[in-house]
N, C-alpha and C positions, 0 to 999 in steps of 0.2 A: 224747793227746787229753783234753781236759777233759770229764768226764761230770757233768752236773748232776743231783743227787738231793736228796731232802728232807734237811734238816740232821740229823735224828735217825734216819735209816735205819740199822739195826744193822750191816749189812755195810759201811757207809761207813768205819768205823774199820779194818776188815780190809784194805780196798783201799788206804787211806792208808799202812798199815804195809808194804804191798808196793810202795810208791812209785808207785802208779797215781794219776794226776792226777784227783781227784774234786773238782769245784767245788760248793760249797754254794750255797744259794739267794741268800744275801746278796751274795756276790761276783759271781754271774752277772748280777745286775741292773745292774751297773756296766759291762757290756760292750755295745758297739754292734753287734757282729756277730750276725745272727739265728741262734740255735741251731737245729739240726735236731731235729724232734719225732719221737721213736721210741716206738712202742707195743709192749709185750711182753705177749702173751697167755700167761701161765705156767700150763701144764696139769700140771706136775710136782707130786707131793705134798710134796717137801721144797723149799719155796719159796725159802728163803734160800740153799741150796746152788746152785740154778739161777740165782738172781740173781747170785751171786758169779761163777759160770762165764761167764755172758753179759756181765757188765760188764767182766770181764777181757778178753774177746775184743773188745769194742767200744772198748778203750782204745788202739788203734793207729792212730788217724787224728787229724789236727790240728783237726778240727771239734769244736765244742761240741755235745753231745747232751743234750737234755732227755728223760729217761726217764719213761715212764708205765707202771706195771704194772697188768695187767687180769686178771680171772678170769671164768669163766662164772657168771652169776647162777643158772643152773638146775642147777648141780652142788652136791650136799649135802656140806659139809665135815665130817669126823668128828674131825679132830685139833684139840683145844682150843687148843693153843699156836699152831697155824697160823691158826686163826680170829682170834685176837687180832692177829696180825701182819697178816693180810689186811685186817681192819677199819681198821687204821691206814694201810696203805701201798698198798692196791689199790683200783681202781675197777672198775665193771662196764660192760657195753656201753651201758647206758642213760645213763651219765655222759658217754660220748664220742661217742655216735651222731651228733651235729651238728658234731663237730670233724673236722679234716683233719690227717693225719700224713705226714711225709716217709718214714718206714719203719715196718714192723711185723715182729715175729718171733712166729711161732706155734710153741711148743715141742712136744716129744714128750710122750707120756703112757703110763703103764704099763698100758694097756688093750687091747693088741694082740689078745688072744684073743677080745675081744668084737666082734661085728659092729658096723659103724659106726652103723647105725640103732638099735642097742640102747643106745648110749651116752646117758646121761641129758641131756647138753647138746648132742647132735648137731644138733638143729634150730637152736639158738642159734649154734653154730659155723658152720653153713652160711650163716646170715644174716650173720655177721661176715665170712666169706670173700667173699660177694657184695658186701657194703658196702665192703670194702677196694678193690674195683676202681674206685670213684669217689671214695674218700677217702684212699687211701694211694699214694704214688709207687711203692714197691717193697716186696713182702712176702716174707720168707724163712720157708719152712715146713720144720721140722726133724723127722726121724725119723717117729714116728707122725703128726705134723702134716703131713709131706710125703705120706705114704700117704693121709691123709684128703683133702688138697687135690687130689691126682691122681685120686682116685676121684670127688670131687665135680665137678671141672671136666671130666674126660676119660673118666670111667666105667671106669677100670682098677682092678680089685679087688686088694686085697692077697692074698698067698698065705701059708698057714701053712707054716713050715719044720719039717723032721723033728727038728732039734735047734736050740737057740738059737744065733744068730750072735753070738758073744761073744768079744771080744778085739781085737787090733790086726791090720789087714789091709792088704796092699799094693794100691795103686790106680795107675791110669795115666790120663794126661790126654789128652783129645780136644779138637779145636777150639781149639788153643792161642792163636789170634789173638783170641779173645773175652776182653774185659778181666777177666771174673770170675775167670779162672784165671791172670792175669798174675802172674809171680813163683813159680808152682808148679814144682817139679821134674817131670821126665818121669814119675817114679814117686814115690809118697809113701805114708806110713802114716797110718792114721786109725782111731779106735775105732768099734766097732759093739757094740750090746747090744740085741737084739730077737729076737722069736719069729716075725715075719712079714717079708715083703718085697714090694716092687713088682716084679713079674715083668719082668726086663730085656727079654726077647723081646717081650712085649706093648708095653712102653714104646717100643721101637724102631719099632714100627708107627705110633706117634702122631706125626704130622707137626708138631703144635703144640709139642712139647717137644724141645729140643736137649740131648742128653746130653753133658756136659762131662767126666765122670770116672766110671770104674767099676772093678770088681775081679773077677778071675777067680773068686775064692772068695766074696767078699761081695756081688757083683752091683752094681746101680746105686748110685751115691753122690751125684753132683751133676748138676743140670740146671737149665734155665731155660725160660721161655715169655714171650710177649708182650714181647719185646725187653728182658727183665730185670725186668719188673714182677712176675713170679712167679719165685722161686728155690726150688728143691727140694733139700734135703740129707737123704739117707737114711743118717744116721750121726751121730756125736757129736764133731765137731771142737772143741766147746766144753768137753769133759770135761777135768778136772784130771788130774794125774799119778796120783792114788790113787783116782779115781772107780770104775774097774773093780774094783779091789781091795776097795773098800767094798761094792760090789754082790755080789761073790763071797762075801765073809764073811757078808753079810746073808742070802744065799740058803742058805748052809750052816747058819746058825742056825735057819732055818725048816725045816730037814730036807729041802730040795729036792735032787734029784739033779743038781747043777750041776757041769759040767766046769771045769777051769782056763781062764781067758781065754787064747786062743791068742796066741802071739808077744808076751807081755806081761811075765810075771815072768822075770828072768834064770834060765836053767837050769830053767825051770818050777818054781821054788822060791818059794812064796807068802810065805816069810819074807824074801826079798830085795827090795830097792827097785826098782820098775819104772823102766825107762829111758823118759824123755819124748822121743818121736820125732815128734810131730805139731804142736808149738806153732807152728813157722814157717808151716806150711800153714794152720793156723787163723787166725793173724794176717793172712796175705795174703788169705784168703777174706773176712774181715769188713772189712778195710780197703778191698778192691776193691769190695765191695758198697756201703759207705758212699760212697766217692768216685765210682765210675762209674755207679751205678744209683740213687743218691739225690742227692748234692750236685750233680753235673753236670746233673741233669735236673729236680729239684724246683722248682716256682715259688717266687719269693720271698714272695709274698702267699698265705698258705694259707687262702683262703676261696673260696666258690663251688666249682663242679666244675672242678678243675684240668685243663688240657690237657696231659696227660703225653706225648702223642705230638708 
């Protein structure tokens, strides 16, 4: 799938070296097919790492995607290198408020231990979530983003875990006839890295959300609402092979009492290369989202209030 990004986006060269089809702005202007407009609200501190992960995942569909990266204007950025990158490649909500998008991704954020209302950009985030209902065909909420959306729309609070859910966990598929899980194995592995969870028992009581996959150990993983206009992913299918390893070593350097990520390092030896066991599931998830919940539904003319139903 061709992904259209700015000509000078730093991660563009990395993607090209991986043989991922990244179309620059000059080439894209010569195509007659309307590209899909995808907005990514990147709440993660390491912007370029998250960009790479998500762009890799979005590269498994034949559609041309125009990617717009956004950050909350009300969040104070501390990292000077990140500020420079953001100033060049990111927009704020004010810049896109009057636009319409085919799809949006709201990433996770390492702020799980903070109550939602205490997050400095919470009011802006809720405004964006409400805005998306009339301006975006389908929104995928990931990890903390999924917890925030389910709390905002359905009032289900996140719950603090006794220990971090950290590692690779086995999941099972439900509602196999729903296109979002088409191509999934009956059981599959996927990474988790979080201190809180959406209580599965409470979520099962919510008639608005259809649960599509969960785990005996890791709990809720994948669900949808409003016929796919809202997708909730409490996990990290976008993670690279070494992301959990980097997080583990980062926390060790901080002096944190962090356990080895479960089911991740061969023989539980952090010096051995982790086995990549979730890429096929990740590719299927993002391809199904783009095809069945955006491309097959989104209006050709993206102006006015789209009739998504």
